[in-house]
C-alpha positions in Angstrom: 46.4 31.0 45.0 42.3 29.9 44.6 40.5 31.4 41.6 37.6 33.6 42.7 35.2 31.0 41.5 36.4 28.7 44.4 37.6 31.3 46.9 34.6 32.4 48.6 32.8 29.6 49.6 30.9 28.9 52.9 33.4 26.2 53.6 36.3 24.7 51.6 34.0 21.9 50.2 33.2 20.7 47.0 30.6 17.9 46.8 32.1 15.3 44.5 29.6 14.0 41.4 28.6 10.2 41.9 27.2 8.3 39.4 23.4 8.0 39.5 23.2 9.6 43.2 23.8 13.1 41.9 21.0 15.0 40.5 19.7 18.3 40.1 17.8 18.5 43.4 21.0 17.1 45.4 23.1 19.8 43.3 21.0 22.5 44.1 20.6 22.0 47.9 24.6 21.8 47.9 25.1 25.2 46.3 22.5 26.6 48.3 24.0 25.5 51.3 27.2 27.3 50.3 29.6 24.5 48.6 30.1 23.6 45.5 27.5 20.9 44.1 28.4 18.6 41.1 27.1 16.0 39.0 28.3 13.5 36.3 27.0 14.7 32.9 26.2 10.9 32.2 23.7 10.6 35.0 21.3 12.7 32.5 20.0 10.0 30.3 17.2 10.6 28.0 15.2 8.0 26.3 15.5 7.5 22.6 14.0 10.6 20.7 13.7 12.9 23.6 15.9 16.1 24.0 19.1 15.8 25.6 18.4 15.6 29.4 21.8 17.4 30.3 20.6 20.4 28.5 17.3 20.4 30.4 19.3 19.8 33.9 21.6 22.4 33.3 18.6 24.8 32.7 17.0 24.3 35.5 20.1 24.3 37.8 21.3 27.8 36.5 17.4 29.2 36.8 17.1 28.0 40.2 20.3 29.3 41.5 19.6 32.6 39.7 16.4 32.8 41.8 18.0 32.2 44.9 20.7 34.7 44.4 17.8 37.2 43.6 16.2 36.6 46.8 19.3 36.2 48.9 21.8 38.8 47.6 23.8 38.4 50.9 23.9 34.8 51.1 24.4 33.9 47.2 24.6 30.3 46.1 28.0 28.4 45.7 28.9 27.6 42.0 28.0 24.6 40.6 30.2 21.9 38.3 29.6 19.0 35.6 32.0 16.1 35.3 32.8 14.6 32.1 34.2 11.0 31.8 36.7 11.6 28.9 37.5 7.6 28.6 37.3 6.6 25.0 34.1 4.5 25.7 31.9 7.7 26.3 30.0 8.0 23.2 28.6 10.9 24.4 31.5 13.1 25.4 31.7 15.6 22.2 27.9 16.1 22.5 28.0 16.9 26.4 30.5 19.3 26.1 28.7 21.2 23.3 26.1 21.3 25.8 28.2 22.6 28.8 30.0 25.1 26.7 26.8 26.8 25.5 25.5 26.8 29.1 28.6 28.6 30.2 29.3 25.9 32.7 31.6 27.7 35.6 33.5 24.5 36.8 34.3 21.3 34.8 35.5 18.3 36.5 37.3 15.7 34.1 37.9 11.8 34.9 39.6 9.0 33.4 42.1 10.8 31.1 43.2 14.3 30.5 42.1 15.9 27.1 43.3 19.3 25.7 40.2 19.8 23.8 37.9 19.4 27.0 40.0 22.1 28.8 39.9 24.1 25.8 36.3 24.2 25.5 35.8 25.0 29.5 38.2 27.9 29.3 36.7 29.4 26.1 33.5 29.8 27.9 34.9 31.2 30.7 34.9 28.1 33.3 38.0 26.3 35.2 38.7 22.6 34.9 39.5 20.3 37.8 41.0 16.7 37.2 41.0 14.1 39.4 44.1 12.0 39.5 45.3 8.9 41.8 49.1 9.7 41.7 51.5 12.1 41.1 52.4 10.9 37.4 48.8 11.5 36.3 48.9 14.9 38.4 51.6 15.9 35.8 50.0 15.0 32.7 46.8 16.6 33.5 48.4 20.3 34.2 50.6 19.8 31.1 47.4 19.0 29.1 45.8 22.5 30.3 43.8 21.5 33.6 43.5 24.3 36.1 43.4 22.6 39.3 43.9 18.8 40.5 41.8 16.6 42.4 44.1 13.9 44.5 42.0 11.1 44.8 43.6 9.0 47.7 43.0 6.0 49.6 39.7 5.3 51.0 37.8 7.6 48.7 34.3 6.5 47.0 34.1 5.7 43.5 37.1 5.0 41.4 39.9 5.6 44.4 43.5 5.1 44.2 45.8 3.4 46.9 48.3 6.3 48.0 48.0 7.9 51.6 46.6 11.5 51.3 49.6 12.6 53.2 52.0 11.1 50.4 49.9 12.2 47.4 49.5 15.7 48.5 53.1 16.0 49.4 54.2 15.1 46.2 52.0 17.0 44.1 52.5 20.3 46.3 56.2 19.9 45.5 55.7 21.2 42.1 52.1 22.4 41.7 50.9 25.7 43.7 47.5 25.7 41.9 43.9 24.6 43.3 44.2 21.1 44.7 41.3 19.4 46.1 41.5 16.1 48.4 39.2 13.2 48.2 39.5 10.4 50.5 37.6 9.4 53.8 36.7 13.3 54.3 33.2 13.2 56.2 33.8 15.7 59.0 34.5 19.5 59.5 37.5 18.3 61.2 38.6 16.3 58.4 37.9 19.2 56.3 40.3 21.5 58.3 43.0 18.4 58.2 43.0 18.4 54.2 44.0 22.1 54.5 46.6 21.3 57.0 48.0 18.8 54.8 48.2 21.1 51.8 45.0 20.9 50.1 43.2 23.9 49.2 39.7 21.9 49.5 38.2 19.0 50.5 36.2 16.8 48.1 33.2 14.9 49.5 30.9 12.6 47.8 30.0 9.4 50.2 28.1 11.3 53.2 25.6 13.0 50.5 24.4 9.4 49.5 22.6 9.6 53.0 20.6 12.7 52.0 17.0 13.1 51.2 18.0 14.8 48.0 20.1 12.1 46.7 18.9 9.6 44.1 19.4 6.8 46.1 17.1 4.1 47.1 16.3 3.7 50.9 18.2 0.7 51.5 21.5 2.3 49.9 21.0 5.2 52.2 20.3 3.3 55.2 23.7 1.1 54.7 25.8 4.2 54.5 24.4 4.9 57.8 24.7 1.4 59.0 28.4 0.8 57.7 31.9 1.8 58.7 35.2 1.3 57.2 35.6 -2.2 57.5 32.5 -2.6 55.2 34.0 -1.1 52.1 35.8 -3.6 49.4 38.2 -2.4 47.1 37.9 -4.1 43.5 37.8 -3.5 39.8 35.4 -6.3 39.1 32.6 -3.8 38.3 34.0 -1.4 35.8 37.5 -2.4 35.4 38.9 0.6 37.4 39.5 -0.1 40.8 36.8 1.5 43.3 35.3 1.3 46.9 32.2 -0.6 47.1 29.9 -1.6 50.3 30.2 -5.4 51.1 26.8 -5.8 52.2 25.5 -5.2 48.7 28.1 -7.4 46.7 26.5 -10.2 48.9 23.0 -8.9 48.3 24.0 -9.6 44.7 24.9 -13.0 45.1 28.5 -12.7 45.4 31.4 -13.2 48.0 33.2 -9.7 48.5 36.2 -11.6 50.0 36.4 -13.6 46.7 35.9 -11.3 44.0 37.7 -11.7 40.5 39.7 -9.3 39.0 38.7 -7.6 35.7 40.5 -6.8 32.7 40.9 -3.2 32.6 40.6 -2.9 28.8 37.2 -3.9 28.9 35.9 -0.8 30.2 32.9 0.5 28.9 31.1 3.8 30.1 28.7 3.9 27.4 27.1 0.4 28.2 23.7 0.4 29.4 23.4 -2.9 31.0 25.1 -5.3 33.2 24.4 -8.2 35.2 25.3 -6.6 38.6 26.0 -3.0 37.4 28.2 -0.9 39.4 26.5 1.9 41.3 23.1 0.4 41.0 22.8 -3.0 42.4 26.6 -2.8 43.6 26.7 0.4 45.8 29.9 2.5 46.2 31.2 4.3 49.2 34.3 5.9 50.6 35.6 4.8 53.9 34.6 7.9 55.9 31.1 6.5 56.5 31.4 5.9 60.0 31.0 9.3 60.7 27.4 9.3 59.5 24.7 8.7 61.9 21.4 9.8 60.1 19.8 10.4 56.7 19.2 14.3 56.7 18.7 17.0 54.1 21.9 18.0 52.2 21.5 21.4 53.8 21.5 19.8 57.3 24.7 17.9 56.5 26.3 20.9 55.4 25.4 23.0 58.2 26.9 20.2 60.4 30.3 20.3 58.7 30.2 24.1 58.7 29.9 24.0 62.6 32.5 21.3 63.1 34.9 23.0 60.8 34.7 26.1 63.0 34.9 24.5 66.2 38.1 22.7 64.8 39.8 25.8 63.7 39.1 27.7 66.9 40.5 24.6 69.1 43.6 24.3 66.9 44.2 28.1 66.2 43.5 28.9 69.9 
């Protein structure tokens, strides 16, 4: 059974937090259109001596959504989420937890490690936690450490994706877990959202299609590459961060590398606090999931969500008769 905060969305979709790409403009547009919008806390990077940008971003998001709700009581915005990278290299984690706790962030998405204290902080301010996992073992550990729900990151997902089929991953988790379950992996249409539910997930977790939206913090060439590319253009490698993820082959070529001859990185060298890199993932090397073959144009996020909602309704009508 879904918690109330996830039960009344326009369509059962959570927009995944994308490094660099997800910013307040995109999150606000997603929430106003009726799905959960999210962003990584690490996207809010202030200069030395400036106040924490995360604090300012949360204030803006909350104030704009409050104004929307007051003006549209019959069509309130969906809640928003903040993603915390809980890997040991994230030196900002403790500070960012304090800021999110103070702002009473309603949904916390945790990645790259399950931490009891992060779940406790979320619960203490009335929030829920969703932890992303790539296999059943990690899923069990996350729930044991206090996560409320799981995001099954299956093969074909953008970002730090797993290798397991969504059918296999969801069915293994559902053998023991009845709580909130999201599915990530090449979901880009309303029909795919319905398929995720038929498979056993409660909600779909969608990222890459939102790169090709006007509110996304992505350069025009990146957005156009999403439109022009398909599943065969996505490369799975751990070279850029130490964790395996999916990237667009044309962007790898543009950085002077051969996507078919990439080295393997040492996962112990992961560093999410580093500010520089010769071909830094997500800025020069562009991430994407395999579902982008369905994306045919750059458009506002609200327009894409309208499209998803229409496709989802049509698929339900066709299948349910």
